[in-house]
Residue, then its C-alpha position, 0 to 999 in steps of 0.5 A: m888297838i891304841e897301844d898298836f897304833k901309837k908303836a906303829h905311827p908314833d909321830f901321829k896324834i890319835y884323838e881317842k874321843s873319836i874312836n868308834r867301831a863300824g862293823d869289824r873295824y875302828i874308825f878314829l881321827a888323827s893327826k900329824n904336822n897339823e893335819k887331820f886323818i880319818v883312820f880305819g883299822e885295828r892293827d893295820f891302818r889306812f889313812f885318809s885326809a879327813f876334810k876331803n872324806v867326810n862322806i865316809l863318816l856320814e856312810n858310817f855314823s848317821f848321827l853325824k848328819p845335821v838335823a832340825a832343832g824344832l821348837k827346842k831351845s837353841f843356840g848357834f855357834g858361829d865358826r869362821l875358821g872351821i876349827s871351832t866345834p870341839g870348843h863349842i861342844r866342850s862348852v854346850k855339853n852341860y846344858d840343855f840347849f840344841p846346838l847349831f854348830a854349822q852356821q854361816s851367813v853368805r856375807e861370812l862366806k865370801r869373806t872367808e872364802r869358804t863354801f856351805e859344804d865346807v861349814i858343814n864338813s868342819a862341824i861334822l869333823g868337829c863332832f866326830q874328834e869329840g865322840y858327840i852323838d846327841g845331834f846338831g843343827a846347821d844354820a844357813d844364816h841371813i839368806k837372801d835369795i833361792i840360789h843361796l837356799k839351794q846351795a844350802s840345802d844341797a850341801g845339807f843345812t837344816f836350818f834357814t834364816i831368811d832375811p828380807s832386810d832388802k825388801i823391807y822399806n822405810p816409808l820416809n825413805l821412799s817416794r809417793e811414786a814407789q809407795k803408790k806401786i806397793l800399795s797398788k800391788h799389795l794393799s787390797k788383799y790385806e784391807k779384805k782381811y785386816l782393815g778394822v779388825k781389833y786385836s786384844i792382847k791381855d789388856t791392849i787392844h790393837y786396832i787396825d785402821e787405814k793408816n797403820l795398815r798402809e804403813f805396815v804394807i808399804t813396809y812389809g809387803e814385798a818382804i812377806d812375799h819373799i818370805e813366802k817364796c822362800y818357804k814354798f821352795l824349801k817345802g818343795y825341795s828340802k828334807p825337814f827343816d827349821f825356818e827362821v824369819s828375820i826382821d831384825e837387819t833393818d833401822i825400824p823397830t818391830s812394833s807389837l802390831v807388826h809382830i801380830l800382822i806378820v805372824e797372821e799373815l804367814k799363818r794365813r799363807s800356811v808358811e810354817f815357821h819356828s822362829i822369828a828375829f825382831k828388832f829390839p831397841g837399843h844397839f846390839e852391836k857386834g863383839i860387845d855387850y848391849k847398849g840401851d835402856k834395859e828397863r824399855l827393852r824388858s818392856i818391848f820384850i814382854s810385849h811380844q812375849l805376851i803376843r806369842e803366848q796368844m798366837g802361836d807356838y814359836k821361839i824369839s830369836l836374838h841375833s848379834g847375841s855374842d857377848k850381849l852378857s847383861i841382857y841374857p837374863l832378862f831374855k831368858n825370863v821374859f821368853g822362858d825356853k822358847i828362845h834361840i841365840k845366835t852368835s858368830g864372831t866371839s869365837w874368832i874373837e877368842a882364837v885371836k886372843l889366843i894368838a896374843l897369848k901365844d905370839f904377841s908380835f904377830f897379834l900386833e901385825i894383825l891388829e894393824c891390818s884390822i885397823k888399816n882395813f876398818k872402813k872396809n870391814s865395817a861395811s854392813y856391821e853395826i859397830s861403834a868402834r873408834p880405830e883412830l883412838i887406838d895407840l898400838k905403843e900403849i897396847e903393848k903396855t897392856s894386859i891381854e885380859d884388859l885388852f880384850r875387854m876394851d869395846d874398841i878392840r874387840q869390835i875391830i877384831h871382830i870384823s876383821y876376819g875377812s881381811i886377816l884370812g884374805e890379805k895376801n902379799t904381791e906375790g899372792r901369798f897369804l900374809y896372815r892365814d897360814r900363820l894364824f892356823e899354825i898357832l891355833n893348831e899347835n894349841e887346839d886344846a888351849y883354843y878349846d879351853i878359851l872358847q869352853s870358857h868364854l862361851n859358858n859365860h854365855l850359857i850360864l846366864l841362859k840356863 
């Protein structure tokens, strides 16, 4: 069949790993002029635009439908471009992680002008291209409202990261009137169950008095109600799913007592969660390694692990996990296999690195655009990059490997994806998007190799 196809269509590239049978016919993926097609046939062949006809694959191959991870050790691969899944597959194939190849937040969707359906379809095509049949998940990341939960569920997502950060309040930033309003709404129900209760975690007693209970209710009372609301919606609306609680997008570190009370309250409300992302001390900035006291972090990790061991079976999730290589062994050693790691922009950075390798002058245009839009791009991200220190003339003298080890460069590129993919000229044409995808598509195996190498640096430390 392959020989017949190549003779009949010599201008097409066939992805041989994708070749499969459905009944009496072959189905596989092929490309021409950087456009991919689903192909049916054996001697006579029919072509369908791949991205627009993913449903054909789902109708024939059930293993391409995203599924829930449950409590398996898992790793989330963000793909802001929609072309990275083959590289992600090649990186994870030698490790025992359950992969989430489709992962995107609403914030990222808006900046890339994509939809939840786009994200799912890209992951499915990538799995089909690589002949991957071992199952994967789809994470609707940092969801804040029911509207987007519904959109993600309709699209086929199986993992929902609930982000109630808009409803987590630092008492120091609230007026007395605002605090009273929250307490009047929530305090009595918490007092009945928790006031005066002692929790013994190994050798430590955690006592809930009036002061710390009031502080907890002010900070998390509204957030817990919102988490419950999201869970009940999904429970009544969606198929089996993973439910993650994210309280890391805040400036309030998660104490042991907060961990205990959140788990207790979610269990009391029959909210079945699979993982929790806490706010740990130090800085988990985008695109670079951890900044902070690693011994203190280890101590905090251990305290949370002791609580988890005693209170239930759920995973601890590490967000902003991209390139946090120095703390991966620590995270794995303390929490074992009950972990979820979430990466996002590191695959985008590696794509830009390939651009630099193939067309350095175009890369400099991208970098200049990233610096120009830094203030806008950095909104809502924790970063410490200093664009004013970057000299484009000096960069031309620096090796690409050294360039992509610089924290300032990595962070500026990490948050630039919206500007680079969306920047248009006065005529409404994209300035960078088309050329960027052209280079990546023409060098797709090189991109997959770069991704595999970079992500292996993550996975091997978590093995």
